[in-house]
PALUMVEX-651925 format. One record per atom (N, C-alpha, C): residue number from 1; x, y negated, z negated; atom name. Coordinates in nm, 3 decimals, always signed. Example, Ala and Ser with C-alpha at 12.3 -4.5 7.8 and 13.67 -1.06 7.14 Angstrom:
BEGIN
NODE num X Y Z atomo
NODE 1 +1.319 +0.569 -0.780 N
NODE 1 +1.230 +0.450 -0.780 CA
NODE 1 +1.320 +0.330 -0.780 C
NODE 2 +1.285 +0.225 -0.708 N
NODE 2 +1.367 +0.106 -0.714 CA
NODE 2 +1.290 -0.003 -0.787 C
END
This chain:
BEGIN
NODE num X Y Z atomo
NODE 1 +1.284 -11.697 -3.567 N
NODE 1 +1.234 -11.759 -3.675 CA
NODE 1 +1.131 -11.782 -3.692 C
NODE 2 +1.141 -11.834 -3.845 N
NODE 2 +0.994 -11.828 -3.877 CA
NODE 2 +0.896 -11.922 -3.853 C
NODE 3 +0.772 -11.961 -3.858 N
NODE 3 +0.695 -12.080 -3.845 CA
NODE 3 +0.729 -12.128 -3.990 C
NODE 4 +0.757 -12.120 -4.108 N
NODE 4 +0.727 -12.170 -4.163 CA
NODE 4 +0.906 -12.255 -4.220 C
NODE 5 +0.972 -12.194 -4.150 N
NODE 5 +1.092 -12.249 -4.152 CA
NODE 5 +1.172 -12.339 -4.072 C
NODE 6 +1.083 -12.294 -3.948 N
NODE 6 +1.086 -12.406 -3.854 CA
NODE 6 +1.059 -12.533 -3.890 C
NODE 7 +0.898 -12.549 -3.960 N
NODE 7 +0.839 -12.657 -4.012 CA
NODE 7 +0.920 -12.745 -4.097 C
NODE 8 +1.005 -12.669 -4.235 N
NODE 8 +1.159 -12.685 -4.277 CA
NODE 8 +1.181 -12.784 -4.252 C
NODE 9 +1.249 -12.741 -4.111 N
NODE 9 +1.370 -12.761 -4.049 CA
NODE 9 +1.333 -12.887 -4.014 C
NODE 10 +1.223 -12.906 -3.966 N
NODE 10 +1.195 -13.068 -3.827 CA
NODE 10 +1.160 -13.116 -3.953 C
NODE 11 +1.084 -13.128 -4.059 N
NODE 11 +1.035 -13.180 -4.179 CA
NODE 11 +1.210 -13.222 -4.236 C
NODE 12 +1.310 -13.200 -4.286 N
NODE 12 +1.408 -13.187 -4.290 CA
NODE 12 +1.479 -13.318 -4.237 C
NODE 13 +1.510 -13.227 -4.107 N
NODE 13 +1.591 -13.377 -4.005 CA
NODE 13 +1.483 -13.495 -3.994 C
NODE 14 +1.358 -13.485 -3.984 N
NODE 14 +1.324 -13.603 -3.975 CA
NODE 14 +1.326 -13.711 -4.076 C
NODE 15 +1.344 -13.652 -4.161 N
NODE 15 +1.318 -13.675 -4.295 CA
NODE 15 +1.447 -13.813 -4.336 C
NODE 16 +1.614 -13.672 -4.299 N
NODE 16 +1.729 -13.694 -4.204 CA
NODE 16 +1.767 -13.806 -4.161 C
NODE 17 +1.711 -13.863 -4.020 N
NODE 17 +1.684 -13.884 -3.972 CA
NODE 17 +1.617 -14.008 -3.997 C
NODE 18 +1.532 -14.028 -4.077 N
NODE 18 +1.452 -14.183 -4.114 CA
NODE 18 +1.591 -14.249 -4.231 C
NODE 19 +1.656 -14.176 -4.322 N
NODE 19 +1.724 -14.240 -4.464 CA
NODE 19 +1.776 -14.294 -4.265 C
NODE 20 +1.863 -14.248 -4.228 N
NODE 20 +2.043 -14.272 -4.161 CA
NODE 20 +1.959 -14.427 -4.061 C
NODE 21 +1.876 -14.431 -4.050 N
NODE 21 +1.811 -14.531 -3.947 CA
NODE 21 +1.767 -14.657 -4.010 C
NODE 22 +1.667 -14.603 -4.198 N
NODE 22 +1.674 -14.715 -4.302 CA
NODE 22 +1.762 -14.758 -4.396 C
NODE 23 +1.929 -14.702 -4.327 N
NODE 23 +2.001 -14.703 -4.450 CA
NODE 23 +1.970 -14.892 -4.508 C
NODE 24 +2.008 -14.944 -4.411 N
NODE 24 +2.049 -15.106 -4.462 CA
NODE 24 +1.986 -15.149 -4.542 C
NODE 25 +1.809 -15.069 -4.553 N
NODE 25 +1.710 -15.144 -4.635 CA
NODE 25 +1.718 -15.044 -4.720 C
NODE 26 +1.742 -14.966 -4.816 N
NODE 26 +1.747 -14.874 -4.847 CA
NODE 26 +1.915 -14.857 -4.931 C
NODE 27 +1.998 -14.904 -4.933 N
NODE 27 +2.099 -14.979 -4.947 CA
NODE 27 +2.099 -15.127 -5.082 C
NODE 28 +1.946 -15.206 -5.000 N
NODE 28 +1.975 -15.328 -5.067 CA
NODE 28 +1.902 -15.255 -5.167 C
NODE 29 +1.982 -15.438 -5.274 N
NODE 29 +1.930 -15.386 -5.433 CA
NODE 29 +1.804 -15.459 -5.463 C
NODE 30 +1.767 -15.406 -5.530 N
NODE 30 +1.634 -15.480 -5.598 CA
NODE 30 +1.719 -15.404 -5.752 C
NODE 31 +1.555 -15.512 -5.786 N
NODE 31 +1.595 -15.497 -5.955 CA
NODE 31 +1.478 -15.337 -6.007 C
NODE 32 +1.501 -15.319 -6.069 N
NODE 32 +1.425 -15.209 -6.130 CA
NODE 32 +1.359 -15.193 -6.251 C
NODE 33 +1.211 -15.227 -6.300 N
NODE 33 +1.218 -15.204 -6.458 CA
NODE 33 +1.172 -15.063 -6.502 C
NODE 34 +1.247 -15.052 -6.575 N
NODE 34 +1.281 -14.859 -6.653 CA
NODE 34 +1.218 -14.913 -6.779 C
NODE 35 +1.091 -14.954 -6.834 N
NODE 35 +0.984 -15.040 -6.986 CA
NODE 35 +1.094 -15.071 -7.062 C
NODE 36 +1.166 -14.995 -7.101 N
NODE 36 +1.293 -15.038 -7.193 CA
NODE 36 +1.387 -15.137 -7.154 C
NODE 37 +1.472 -15.110 -7.034 N
NODE 37 +1.599 -15.238 -6.983 CA
NODE 37 +1.560 -15.199 -6.829 C
NODE 38 +1.607 -15.303 -6.781 N
NODE 38 +1.620 -15.340 -6.651 CA
NODE 38 +1.747 -15.303 -6.616 C
NODE 39 +1.724 -15.256 -6.426 N
NODE 39 +1.842 -15.208 -6.376 CA
NODE 39 +1.909 -15.301 -6.258 C
NODE 40 +1.949 -15.395 -6.150 N
NODE 40 +1.950 -15.378 -6.066 CA
NODE 40 +2.051 -15.274 -5.970 C
NODE 41 +1.979 -15.172 -5.929 N
NODE 41 +2.048 -15.118 -5.813 CA
NODE 41 +1.942 -15.088 -5.679 C
NODE 42 +2.009 -14.966 -5.571 N
NODE 42 +1.941 -14.988 -5.475 CA
NODE 42 +1.869 -14.878 -5.467 C
NODE 43 +1.748 -14.915 -5.431 N
NODE 43 +1.614 -14.831 -5.447 CA
NODE 43 +1.626 -14.719 -5.328 C
NODE 44 +1.687 -14.740 -5.298 N
NODE 44 +1.714 -14.597 -5.116 CA
NODE 44 +1.760 -14.545 -5.244 C
NODE 45 +1.870 -14.562 -5.299 N
NODE 45 +1.926 -14.483 -5.374 CA
NODE 45 +1.813 -14.329 -5.463 C
NODE 46 +1.822 -14.467 -5.574 N
NODE 46 +1.702 -14.381 -5.643 CA
NODE 46 +1.576 -14.287 -5.605 C
NODE 47 +1.537 -14.330 -5.498 N
NODE 47 +1.432 -14.253 -5.429 CA
NODE 47 +1.501 -14.129 -5.309 C
NODE 48 +1.597 -14.165 -5.309 N
NODE 48 +1.712 -14.036 -5.226 CA
NODE 48 +1.726 -13.969 -5.280 C
NODE 49 +1.764 -13.995 -5.450 N
NODE 49 +1.778 -13.911 -5.583 CA
NODE 49 +1.673 -13.820 -5.636 C
NODE 50 +1.551 -13.886 -5.689 N
NODE 50 +1.426 -13.757 -5.626 CA
NODE 50 +1.418 -13.770 -5.540 C
NODE 51 +1.435 -13.791 -5.465 N
NODE 51 +1.346 -13.646 -5.288 CA
NODE 51 +1.481 -13.549 -5.334 C
NODE 52 +1.590 -13.503 -5.383 N
NODE 52 +1.640 -13.424 -5.387 CA
NODE 52 +1.566 -13.320 -5.477 C
NODE 53 +1.605 -13.425 -5.597 N
NODE 53 +1.536 -13.351 -5.730 CA
NODE 53 +1.422 -13.256 -5.733 C
NODE 54 +1.375 -13.346 -5.651 N
NODE 54 +1.229 -13.245 -5.605 CA
NODE 54 +1.230 -13.165 -5.518 C
NODE 55 +1.345 -13.164 -5.436 N
NODE 55 +1.344 -13.073 -5.315 CA
NODE 55 +1.442 -12.922 -5.357 C
NODE 56 +1.535 -12.982 -5.466 N
NODE 56 +1.577 -12.876 -5.542 CA
NODE 56 +1.516 -12.776 -5.664 C
NODE 57 +1.403 -12.833 -5.729 N
NODE 57 +1.386 -12.813 -5.827 CA
NODE 57 +1.209 -12.678 -5.678 C
NODE 58 +1.235 -12.724 -5.568 N
NODE 58 +1.100 -12.681 -5.547 CA
NODE 58 +1.222 -12.544 -5.483 C
NODE 59 +1.301 -12.583 -5.457 N
NODE 59 +1.394 -12.429 -5.385 CA
NODE 59 +1.427 -12.372 -5.525 C
NODE 60 +1.417 -12.426 -5.655 N
NODE 60 +1.455 -12.258 -5.759 CA
NODE 60 +1.325 -12.208 -5.765 C
NODE 61 +1.212 -12.367 -5.755 N
NODE 61 +1.133 -12.273 -5.749 CA
NODE 61 +1.037 -12.128 -5.649 C
NODE 62 +1.084 -12.146 -5.509 N
NODE 62 +1.064 -12.054 -5.467 CA
NODE 62 +1.157 -11.965 -5.450 C
NODE 63 +1.262 -11.971 -5.448 N
NODE 63 +1.394 -11.840 -5.531 CA
NODE 63 +1.305 -11.813 -5.671 C
NODE 64 +1.321 -11.837 -5.729 N
NODE 64 +1.226 -11.758 -5.837 CA
NODE 64 +1.120 -11.679 -5.764 C
NODE 65 +0.947 -11.693 -5.704 N
NODE 65 +0.896 -11.662 -5.702 CA
NODE 65 +0.945 -11.565 -5.596 C
NODE 66 +1.036 -11.540 -5.495 N
NODE 66 +1.079 -11.442 -5.387 CA
NODE 66 +1.163 -11.299 -5.468 C
NODE 67 +1.172 -11.384 -5.632 N
NODE 67 +1.336 -11.256 -5.716 CA
NODE 67 +1.159 -11.178 -5.771 C
NODE 68 +1.019 -11.220 -5.853 N
NODE 68 +0.932 -11.235 -5.907 CA
NODE 68 +0.896 -11.144 -5.788 C
NODE 69 +0.913 -11.167 -5.660 N
NODE 69 +0.824 -11.053 -5.532 CA
NODE 69 +0.837 -10.907 -5.551 C
NODE 70 +1.030 -10.970 -5.555 N
NODE 70 +1.090 -10.842 -5.525 CA
NODE 70 +1.061 -10.755 -5.599 C
NODE 71 +1.046 -10.831 -5.780 N
NODE 71 +1.108 -10.732 -5.861 CA
NODE 71 +0.950 -10.649 -5.851 C
NODE 72 +0.893 -10.688 -5.808 N
NODE 72 +0.752 -10.654 -5.781 CA
NODE 72 +0.739 -10.507 -5.712 C
NODE 73 +0.779 -10.555 -5.568 N
NODE 73 +0.774 -10.462 -5.482 CA
NODE 73 +0.879 -10.368 -5.484 C
NODE 74 +0.989 -10.430 -5.596 N
NODE 74 +1.107 -10.271 -5.650 CA
NODE 74 +1.000 -10.168 -5.706 C
NODE 75 +0.928 -10.198 -5.810 N
NODE 75 +0.850 -10.151 -5.932 CA
NODE 75 +0.724 -10.092 -5.867 C
NODE 76 +0.691 -10.047 -5.722 N
NODE 76 +0.558 -10.036 -5.658 CA
NODE 76 +0.624 -9.954 -5.596 C
NODE 77 +0.748 -9.975 -5.500 N
NODE 77 +0.778 -9.909 -5.436 CA
NODE 77 +0.870 -9.716 -5.507 C
NODE 78 +0.954 -9.744 -5.650 N
NODE 78 +0.926 -9.624 -5.720 CA
NODE 78 +0.837 -9.533 -5.758 C
NODE 79 +0.684 -9.640 -5.802 N
NODE 79 +0.658 -9.608 -5.824 CA
NODE 79 +0.533 -9.497 -5.690 C
NODE 80 +0.553 -9.554 -5.649 N
NODE 80 +0.537 -9.460 -5.499 CA
NODE 80 +0.586 -9.344 -5.464 C
NODE 81 +0.708 -9.361 -5.454 N
NODE 81 +0.817 -9.228 -5.459 CA
NODE 81 +0.778 -9.169 -5.555 C
NODE 82 +0.754 -9.216 -5.676 N
NODE 82 +0.700 -9.132 -5.790 CA
NODE 82 +0.558 -9.004 -5.786 C
NODE 83 +0.469 -9.077 -5.722 N
NODE 83 +0.341 -9.026 -5.687 CA
NODE 83 +0.385 -8.951 -5.488 C
NODE 84 +0.475 -9.015 -5.476 N
NODE 84 +0.459 -8.924 -5.389 CA
NODE 84 +0.552 -8.812 -5.384 C
NODE 85 +0.615 -8.772 -5.433 N
NODE 85 +0.706 -8.629 -5.534 CA
NODE 85 +0.635 -8.577 -5.610 C
NODE 86 +0.499 -8.624 -5.686 N
NODE 86 +0.410 -8.535 -5.685 CA
NODE 86 +0.352 -8.473 -5.671 C
NODE 87 +0.302 -8.587 -5.522 N
NODE 87 +0.183 -8.488 -5.451 CA
NODE 87 +0.229 -8.385 -5.370 C
NODE 88 +0.351 -8.411 -5.349 N
NODE 88 +0.426 -8.342 -5.251 CA
NODE 88 +0.460 -8.167 -5.352 C
NODE 89 +0.505 -8.244 -5.524 N
NODE 89 +0.473 -8.119 -5.592 CA
NODE 89 +0.355 -8.027 -5.578 C
NODE 90 +0.257 -8.106 -5.555 N
NODE 90 +0.114 -8.025 -5.558 CA
NODE 90 +0.138 -7.893 -5.462 C
NODE 91 +0.118 -8.018 -5.378 N
NODE 91 +0.115 -7.971 -5.227 CA
NODE 91 +0.210 -7.822 -5.207 C
NODE 92 +0.302 -7.818 -5.268 N
NODE 92 +0.351 -7.629 -5.259 CA
NODE 92 +0.276 -7.555 -5.349 C
NODE 93 +0.278 -7.635 -5.424 N
NODE 93 +0.210 -7.539 -5.581 CA
NODE 93 +0.133 -7.519 -5.514 C
NODE 94 +0.090 -7.562 -5.419 N
NODE 94 -0.115 -7.462 -5.397 CA
NODE 94 -0.072 -7.403 -5.265 C
NODE 95 +0.041 -7.444 -5.204 N
NODE 95 +0.063 -7.371 -5.132 CA
NODE 95 +0.138 -7.207 -5.148 C
NODE 96 +0.229 -7.231 -5.281 N
NODE 96 +0.257 -7.113 -5.329 CA
NODE 96 +0.119 -7.009 -5.433 C
NODE 97 +0.042 -7.144 -5.454 N
NODE 97 -0.074 -7.066 -5.491 CA
NODE 97 -0.177 -6.988 -5.391 C
NODE 98 -0.225 -7.029 -5.266 N
NODE 98 -0.258 -6.962 -5.152 CA
NODE 98 -0.168 -6.877 -5.097 C
NODE 99 -0.071 -6.846 -5.047 N
NODE 99 +0.038 -6.671 -5.059 CA
NODE 99 -0.016 -6.631 -5.147 C
NODE 100 +0.019 -6.654 -5.293 N
NODE 100 -0.032 -6.520 -5.391 CA
NODE 100 -0.189 -6.505 -5.328 C
NODE 101 -0.311 -6.598 -5.366 N
NODE 101 -0.373 -6.549 -5.343 CA
NODE 101 -0.425 -6.478 -5.189 C
NODE 102 -0.330 -6.487 -5.100 N
NODE 102 -0.345 -6.375 -5.016 CA
NODE 102 -0.296 -6.275 -4.976 C
NODE 103 -0.203 -6.285 -5.096 N
NODE 103 -0.116 -6.145 -5.088 CA
NODE 103 -0.224 -6.014 -5.167 C
NODE 104 -0.319 -6.116 -5.314 N
NODE 104 -0.426 -6.026 -5.398 CA
NODE 104 -0.524 -6.004 -5.307 C
NODE 105 -0.529 -6.130 -5.194 N
NODE 105 -0.626 -6.003 -5.134 CA
NODE 105 -0.660 -5.925 -5.047 C
NODE 106 -0.546 -5.918 -4.999 N
NODE 106 -0.489 -5.820 -4.891 CA
NODE 106 -0.459 -5.693 -5.005 C
NODE 107 -0.396 -5.698 -5.120 N
NODE 107 -0.383 -5.565 -5.183 CA
NODE 107 -0.497 -5.551 -5.227 C
NODE 108 -0.585 -5.607 -5.264 N
NODE 108 -0.738 -5.576 -5.280 CA
NODE 108 -0.795 -5.510 -5.205 C
NODE 109 -0.780 -5.553 -5.039 N
NODE 109 -0.878 -5.503 -4.905 CA
NODE 109 -0.857 -5.351 -4.921 C
NODE 110 -0.626 -5.338 -4.949 N
NODE 110 -0.584 -5.229 -4.919 CA
NODE 110 -0.648 -5.115 -4.963 C
NODE 111 -0.668 -5.146 -5.088 N
NODE 111 -0.713 -5.085 -5.198 CA
NODE 111 -0.926 -5.062 -5.164 C
NODE 112 -0.997 -5.135 -5.172 N
NODE 112 -1.023 -5.092 -5.078 CA
NODE 112 -1.113 -5.006 -4.986 C
NODE 113 -1.053 -5.023 -4.890 N
NODE 113 -0.966 -4.921 -4.825 CA
NODE 113 -0.937 -4.795 -4.790 C
NODE 114 -0.848 -4.807 -4.887 N
NODE 114 -0.817 -4.650 -4.950 CA
NODE 114 -0.896 -4.630 -5.031 C
NODE 115 -1.058 -4.638 -5.108 N
NODE 115 -1.125 -4.602 -5.160 CA
NODE 115 -1.202 -4.589 -5.077 C
NODE 116 -1.238 -4.649 -4.995 N
NODE 116 -1.374 -4.618 -4.855 CA
NODE 116 -1.285 -4.453 -4.761 C
NODE 117 -1.132 -4.568 -4.763 N
NODE 117 -1.164 -4.356 -4.750 CA
NODE 117 -1.148 -4.262 -4.774 C
NODE 118 -1.139 -4.227 -4.886 N
NODE 118 -1.134 -4.133 -4.989 CA
NODE 118 -1.284 -4.112 -4.998 C
NODE 119 -1.362 -4.206 -4.993 N
NODE 119 -1.543 -4.167 -5.001 CA
NODE 119 -1.617 -4.067 -4.897 C
NODE 120 -1.511 -4.128 -4.753 N
NODE 120 -1.496 -4.049 -4.587 CA
NODE 120 -1.483 -3.966 -4.620 C
NODE 121 -1.346 -3.942 -4.631 N
NODE 121 -1.345 -3.757 -4.671 CA
NODE 121 -1.435 -3.656 -4.749 C
NODE 122 -1.421 -3.753 -4.863 N
NODE 122 -1.504 -3.628 -4.949 CA
NODE 122 -1.646 -3.643 -4.847 C
NODE 123 -1.708 -3.751 -4.820 N
NODE 123 -1.852 -3.726 -4.773 CA
NODE 123 -1.849 -3.589 -4.606 C
NODE 124 -1.719 -3.601 -4.553 N
NODE 124 -1.642 -3.534 -4.443 CA
NODE 124 -1.635 -3.353 -4.488 C
NODE 125 -1.548 -3.351 -4.570 N
NODE 125 -1.565 -3.235 -4.647 CA
NODE 125 -1.650 -3.112 -4.724 C
NODE 126 -1.771 -3.282 -4.768 N
NODE 126 -1.891 -3.220 -4.768 CA
NODE 126 -2.001 -3.169 -4.705 C
NODE 127 -1.978 -3.269 -4.563 N
NODE 127 -2.028 -3.243 -4.377 CA
NODE 127 -1.975 -3.129 -4.372 C
NODE 128 -1.846 -3.070 -4.423 N
NODE 128 -1.746 -2.940 -4.283 CA
NODE 128 -1.858 -2.878 -4.451 C
NODE 129 -1.813 -2.871 -4.533 N
NODE 129 -1.909 -2.733 -4.580 CA
NODE 129 -2.010 -2.707 -4.577 C
NODE 130 -2.087 -2.800 -4.583 N
NODE 130 -2.192 -2.818 -4.470 CA
NODE 130 -2.244 -2.720 -4.367 C
NODE 131 -2.186 -2.795 -4.272 N
NODE 131 -2.199 -2.713 -4.177 CA
NODE 131 -2.138 -2.576 -4.129 C
NODE 132 -2.052 -2.583 -4.235 N
NODE 132 -1.970 -2.383 -4.237 CA
NODE 132 -2.062 -2.339 -4.322 C
NODE 133 -2.104 -2.343 -4.439 N
NODE 133 -2.261 -2.285 -4.485 CA
NODE 133 -2.324 -2.238 -4.377 C
NODE 134 -2.442 -2.371 -4.303 N
NODE 134 -2.541 -2.342 -4.227 CA
NODE 134 -2.489 -2.262 -4.099 C
NODE 135 -2.358 -2.233 -4.098 N
NODE 135 -2.287 -2.172 -3.967 CA
NODE 135 -2.272 -1.955 -4.019 C
NODE 136 -2.247 -2.002 -4.090 N
NODE 136 -2.242 -1.896 -4.180 CA
NODE 136 -2.409 -1.805 -4.198 C
NODE 137 -2.484 -1.950 -4.238 N
NODE 137 -2.604 -1.859 -4.257 CA
NODE 137 -2.676 -1.789 -4.140 C
NODE 138 -2.624 -1.889 -4.029 N
NODE 138 -2.675 -1.903 -3.884 CA
NODE 138 -2.623 -1.701 -3.834 C
NODE 139 -2.474 -1.740 -3.859 N
NODE 139 -2.405 -1.563 -3.857 CA
NODE 139 -2.514 -1.484 -3.872 C
NODE 140 -2.494 -1.511 -4.067 N
NODE 140 -2.544 -1.406 -4.077 CA
NODE 140 -2.704 -1.282 -4.052 C
NODE 141 -2.804 -1.443 -4.027 N
NODE 141 -2.941 -1.399 -3.971 CA
NODE 141 -2.895 -1.349 -3.832 C
NODE 142 -2.822 -1.367 -3.729 N
NODE 142 -2.775 -1.319 -3.626 CA
NODE 142 -2.754 -1.105 -3.640 C
NODE 143 -2.626 -1.120 -3.704 N
NODE 143 -2.606 -1.017 -3.766 CA
NODE 143 -2.721 -0.893 -3.844 C
NODE 144 -2.793 -0.987 -3.895 N
NODE 144 -2.906 -0.904 -3.917 CA
NODE 144 -2.968 -0.889 -3.889 C
NODE 145 -2.985 -0.976 -3.733 N
NODE 145 -3.126 -0.925 -3.640 CA
NODE 145 -3.034 -0.836 -3.524 C
NODE 146 -2.972 -0.853 -3.560 N
NODE 146 -2.871 -0.769 -3.454 CA
NODE 146 -2.894 -0.589 -3.494 C
NODE 147 -2.891 -0.561 -3.628 N
NODE 147 -2.850 -0.501 -3.709 CA
NODE 147 -3.001 -0.423 -3.782 C
NODE 148 -3.147 -0.488 -3.754 N
NODE 148 -3.263 -0.431 -3.697 CA
NODE 148 -3.256 -0.394 -3.561 C
NODE 149 -3.230 -0.421 -3.529 N
NODE 149 -3.314 -0.361 -3.332 CA
NODE 149 -3.216 -0.266 -3.328 C
END
């Protein structure tokens, strides 16, 4: 039980006990002057009625306040759900975009690798042709040197 509820219950029980114990005093008739007229009525009954009316007003006010609080909480909850869905959607689109970026980078790196391999193959062909030409020239020199002797 919450502390406020416990305190309210204790106050209600003590007030009720006070009225029950002092009922003879509260039920004794008294003359009340209402400015326009006078009435003979038990003052305790009038006070008890006023007390009940005040309690009723407080209960209605607390109920109104609680319902306002709950409506505001519900509105904020819906707004939070909307923001959460928007954030999850944005996060999913970021993941999709990141996946696309990674695929594009892999494709670009494959293209760069193919380009680098083509350049390397051309350089190897050029080197091979250069070595073959040098070997042919050396072979011709060896054969010319052997023919001279």
